[in-house]
ZALUM-633652 format. One line per 5 residues: their letters; for each residue x, y, z of N, C-alpha, C. Coordinates in steps of 0.001 Angstrom, whole numbers. Layout:
N
A) X:Y:Z:X:Y:Z:X:Y:Z; ...
***
This chain:
160
MESGD) -7007:-33980:10703:-6132:-33649:9598:-6944:-33753:8310; -6804:-32756:7454:-7541:-32753:6205:-6843:-33660:5199; -7576:-34036:4137:-7016:-34967:3157:-5801:-34381:2454; -5781:-33083:2193:-4626:-32447:1569:-3404:-32465:2462; -3627:-32396:3782:-2509:-32425:4730:-1763:-33747:4670
DQVEA) -2492:-34849:4473:-1857:-36162:4366:-928:-36218:3158; -1360:-35633:2063:-550:-35651:846:715:-34803:1023; 567:-33648:1648:1733:-32795:1900:2700:-33496:2848; 2168:-34121:3890:2997:-34859:4853:3783:-35965:4154; 3124:-36713:3269:3799:-37789:2543:4880:-37230:1620
LVTKP) 4588:-36100:977:5548:-35485:68:6794:-35009:801; 6593:-34498:2000:7716:-33964:2778:8526:-35072:3445; 7869:-36098:3963:8580:-37113:4744:9196:-38222:3905; 8672:-38507:2717:9208:-39610:1905:10697:-39463:1600; 11142:-38302:1061:12588:-38190:783:13449:-38373:2029
GEYVD) 12985:-37850:3161:13726:-38005:4408:13832:-39461:4827; 12773:-40225:4601:12805:-41649:4936:13817:-42387:4073; 13887:-42036:2779:14863:-42678:1900:16289:-42355:2343; 16532:-41098:2692:17867:-40694:3149:18213:-41418:4443; 17257:-41509:5383:17508:-42201:6645:17818:-43679:6429
KFAKS) 17064:-44327:5536:17316:-45749:5247:18708:-45927:4638; 19059:-45034:3713:20376:-45117:3095:21475:-44878:4120; 21283:-43895:4988:22297:-43561:5992:22532:-44716:6957; 21489:-45496:7249:21614:-46610:8174:22161:-47869:7506; 22158:-47905:6178:22668:-49081:5481:24197:-49125:5555
KHGKN) 24757:-50283:5303:26211:-50446:5338:26875:-49561:4280; 26273:-49513:3105:26811:-48695:2020:26761:-47213:2391; 25671:-46774:2998:25532:-45376:3414:26539:-44991:4473; 26749:-45868:5446:27734:-45592:6493:29139:-45497:5908; 29419:-46366:4945:30725:-46363:4296:30942:-45049:3536
IGSWA) 29948:-44636:2765:30057:-43388:2009:30173:-42203:2968; 29377:-42211:4028:29422:-41119:4999:30779:-41003:5668; 31351:-42133:6040:32672:-42111:6684:33743:-41567:5743; 33732:-42060:4512:34718:-41597:3542:34506:-40135:3190; 33252:-39701:3098:32971:-38296:2800:33548:-37410:3891
FIIGF) 33375:-37801:5148:33912:-37007:6239:35439:-36960:6186; 36065:-38099:6004:37534:-38149:5966:38074:-37320:4803; 37500:-37505:3620:37974:-36776:2442:37744:-35274:2615; 36572:-34900:3088:36277:-33479:3296:37200:-32849:4307; 37439:-33546:5396:38317:-33006:6432:39746:-32861:5913
VIAVI) 40230:-33846:5187:41595:-33786:4643:41717:-32636:3639; 40734:-32493:2743:40772:-31390:1773:40763:-30047:2498; 39908:-29924:3522:39818:-28668:4271:41134:-28352:4977; 41744:-29347:5587:43014:-29110:6295:44121:-28746:5309; 44195:-29446:4188:45231:-29136:3191:45019:-27731:2630
AGLIA) 43771:-27397:2284:43477:-26057:1760:43805:-24995:2811; 43447:-25270:4058:43733:-24325:5133:45219:-24160:5388; 45954:-25256:5330:47408:-25174:5513:48061:-24363:4400; 47629:-24614:3158:48207:-23861:2032:47866:-22379:2169; 46603:-22080:2500:46205:-20674:2679:46967:-20035:3834
GIQVV) 47184:-20799:4897:47951:-20295:6031:49401:-20041:5682; 49981:-20940:4909:51374:-20761:4476:51486:-19538:3570; 50438:-19289:2758:50448:-18100:1905:50475:-16819:2736; 49891:-16854:3931:49931:-15686:4815:51340:-15500:5351; 51958:-16598:5759:53297:-16546:6335:54344:-16230:5264
SPGFM) 54185:-16842:4102:55134:-16656:3002:54354:-16240:1755; 54155:-14947:1527:53300:-14464:441:53688:-14950:-957; 54919:-15320:-1174:55339:-15806:-2486:54918:-17239:-2766; 54484:-17974:-1735:54116:-19383:-1875:52820:-19496:-2670; 52888:-20155:-3811:51731:-20351:-4692:50987:-19032:-4912
AGTDI) 51739:-17999:-5244:51166:-16658:-5414:50068:-16674:-6472; 49004:-15940:-6211:47890:-15842:-7157:46911:-16998:-7091; 47098:-17914:-6142:46219:-19069:-6021:45352:-18919:-4780; 44048:-18919:-4979:43107:-18891:-3858:42625:-20324:-3639; 43372:-21068:-2859:43093:-22493:-2693:41784:-22737:-1955
VGAST) 41467:-21916:-964:40206:-22095:-235:39034:-21789:-1162; 39166:-20731:-1959:38112:-20396:-2915:37911:-21495:-3940; 39018:-22085:-4391:38928:-23152:-5385:38310:-24422:-4807; 38507:-24673:-3538:37994:-25906:-2940:36644:-25732:-2265; 36109:-24512:-2228:34866:-24250:-1509:33704:-25093:-2026
GILVI) 33519:-25149:-3327:32408:-25920:-3902:32452:-27386:-3503; 33631:-27963:-3591:33799:-29370:-3227:33521:-29567:-1738; 34041:-28666:-916:33842:-28789:534:32374:-28638:916; 31655:-27752:240:30228:-27569:534:29448:-28831:163; 29720:-29389:-1003:29014:-30608:-1434:29301:-31758:-471
IGVIV) 30558:-31941:-108:30904:-33010:818:30284:-32742:2191; 30246:-31481:2608:29614:-31126:3878:28134:-31473:3897; 27442:-31240:2786:26023:-31595:2695:25856:-33108:2803; 26716:-33856:2126:26654:-35322:2202:26867:-35780:3642; 27847:-35209:4307:28113:-35570:5702:26901:-35250:6575
GLVNV) 26297:-34099:6365:25122:-33721:7148:23942:-34642:6922; 23768:-35102:5693:22649:-35989:5385:22872:-37416:5873; 24093:-37898:5727:24352:-39327:5940:25003:-39644:7284; 25904:-38802:7754:26716:-39171:8910:26084:-38939:10271; 25344:-37866:10424:24916:-37465:11756:23476:-37908:11994
SGKES) 23305:-38756:13020:21967:-39248:13345:21365:-38407:14469; 20126:-38702:14805:19394:-37921:15792:20076:-37813:17138; 20615:-38913:17637:21172:-38898:18998:22481:-38112:19105; 23189:-37939:18010:24450:-37191:18069:24323:-35793:17458; 23117:-35392:17099:22897:-34094:16449:23323:-32924:17321
VSFLI) 22927:-32936:18584:23234:-31802:19462:24745:-31666:19665; 25428:-32766:19904:26891:-32723:20077:27564:-32208:18814; 27091:-32680:17663:27658:-32230:16396:27450:-30731:16209; 26251:-30253:16523:25963:-28831:16337:26794:-27948:17278; 27017:-28404:18493:27858:-27636:19423:29293:-27557:18892
AAIAI) 29815:-28680:18421:31170:-28685:17850:31228:-27823:16592; 30188:-27883:15783:30151:-27086:14555:30128:-25593:14864; 29412:-25200:15905:29399:-23788:16301:30808:-23346:16690; 31491:-24167:17470:32854:-23824:17887:33777:-23689:16679; 33652:-24592:15734:34525:-24568:14559:34216:-23381:13660
TVAPT) 32941:-23050:13506:32605:-21941:12609:32879:-20575:13236; 32956:-20506:14555:33253:-19239:15227:34763:-19020:15358; 35535:-20074:15351:36984:-19984:15557:37688:-19025:14596; 37383:-19037:13300:38092:-18096:12415:37897:-16629:12814; 36713:-16295:13309:36448:-14924:13735:37333:-14545:14922
GFSAM) 37465:-15457:15866:38316:-15199:17023:39770:-15041:16645; 40252:-15908:15779:41649:-15810:15343:41882:-14527:14540; 40903:-14160:13720:41025:-12931:12928:41078:-11708:13840; 40239:-11687:14857:40252:-10573:15813:41585:-10516:16548; 42122:-11692:16889:43411:-11734:17572:44515:-11206:16653
ATATS) 44467:-11561:15367:45477:-11074:14426:45393:-9567:14279; 44181:-9050:14196:43997:-7603:14074:44476:-6883:15326; 44082:-7397:16478:44457:-6754:17746:45966:-6752:17936; 46621:-7858:17637:48072:-7908:17838:48802:-7004:16859; 48273:-6831:15649:48941:-5943:14696:48717:-4478:15057
IVGVG) 47541:-4149:15621:47263:-2766:16022:48094:-2384:17247; 48102:-3266:18245:48819:-2988:19487:50321:-3066:19272; 50738:-3854:18289:52158:-4002:18013:52838:-4969:18955; 52087:-5975:19426:52643:-6957:20358:53772:-7728:19704; 53584:-8050:18460:54632:-8783:17764:54101:-9333:16464
TGLSV) 54958:-9303:15477:54529:-9809:14180:54345:-11304:14217; 55091:-11988:15026:54981:-13438:15100:53609:-13886:15533; 53068:-13278:16564:51741:-13643:17054:50668:-13304:16026; 50824:-12185:15365:49870:-11779:14327:49893:-12761:13157; 51069:-13207:12771:51199:-14163:11664:50595:-15512:12058
IASFL) 50853:-15950:13286:50283:-17218:13761:48760:-17129:13783; 48221:-16018:14264:46772:-15841:14310:46184:-15822:12896; 46861:-15178:11962:46393:-15146:10571:46431:-16539:9954; 47485:-17293:10253:47595:-18672:9784:46427:-19510:10317; 46148:-19389:11624:45060:-20151:12237:43693:-19709:11716
TKLSG) 43569:-18428:11356:42329:-17939:10754:42052:-18661:9442; 43059:-18759:8607:42900:-19434:7307:42625:-20924:7485; 43365:-21573:8377:43186:-23011:8605:41787:-23312:9145; 41382:-22617:10197:40065:-22878:10785:38942:-22433:9850; 39202:-21424:9017:38204:-20979:8045:37905:-22041:7005
AIAVF) 38939:-22727:6540:38731:-23796:5561:37949:-24956:6178; 38245:-25283:7418:37503:-26352:8092:36049:-25919:8306; 35833:-24641:8603:34470:-24126:8788:33669:-24203:7497; 34311:-23992:6353:33624:-24109:5062:33097:-25526:4870; 33808:-26511:5350:33389:-27905:5258:32298:-28237:6269
VAPAA) 32413:-27733:7479:31498:-28097:8567:30163:-27351:8487; 30168:-26097:8039:28949:-25284:8051:27781:-25897:7273; 27975:-26405:6047:26833:-27009:5350:26287:-28242:6081; 27182:-29036:6652:26738:-30201:7420:25923:-29752:8628; 26367:-28688:9280:25648:-28175:10453:24264:-27665:10070
IIVAL) 24164:-27002:8937:22862:-26506:8493:21909:-27666:8226; 22392:-28692:7554:21550:-29870:7268:21116:-30531:8567; 22041:-30745:9480:21718:-31393:10756:20729:-30537:11549; 20933:-29225:11560:20016:-28342:12285:18618:-28392:11681; 18520:-28401:10359:17209:-28490:9713:16530:-29826:10005
KLLYS) 17308:-30914:9980:16741:-32228:10317:16239:-32248:11754; 17006:-31660:12654:16628:-31619:14059:15388:-30751:14270; 15322:-29609:13605:14137:-28749:13710:12896:-29456:13168; 13063:-30137:12040:11929:-30847:11456:11425:-31952:12369; 12342:-32731:12910:11910:-33832:13779:11310:-33304:15072
TGRQA) 11838:-32199:15584:11269:-31594:16794:9876:-31034:16505; 9724:-30382:15352:8433:-29833:14974:7386:-30902:14734; 7801:-32022:14210:6866:-33136:13976:6364:-33739:15276; 7224:-33746:16279:6831:-34331:17570:5869:-33434:18340; 5878:-32142:18029:5021:-31204:18769:3559:-31357:18412
***
């Protein structure tokens, strides 16, 4: 390894070491737990309101609640990805995150298909409601998944 490589290695790994130490501390675990709970609650509330707006268009008309909460959910998702998920649970978290981020697409396709085929407005409305709800949760989970995936790729690359 050349002398410049050591400096680059130190520059890249130092911040990660600080984050890991913080995440393992009692204070870090506390913040991570609360960040997850708060983010999940905000995502569910935003998703429920957006879903209700689909079912009842007059409800909070002109309010894009998911759009308004996106910034907060992304920031909290990044915190969760940095602090909450450790190496041993990374793969399980990423599998769950994939399922959550793909769910809105499936519900949206179901809503479209039921409205085209004319199976029933009820099923189409339920699918649209679930699209909005799962979409808001995906906005919260996706940034955490990206952080966890990058951490996992980095640690895997370092071991090679």
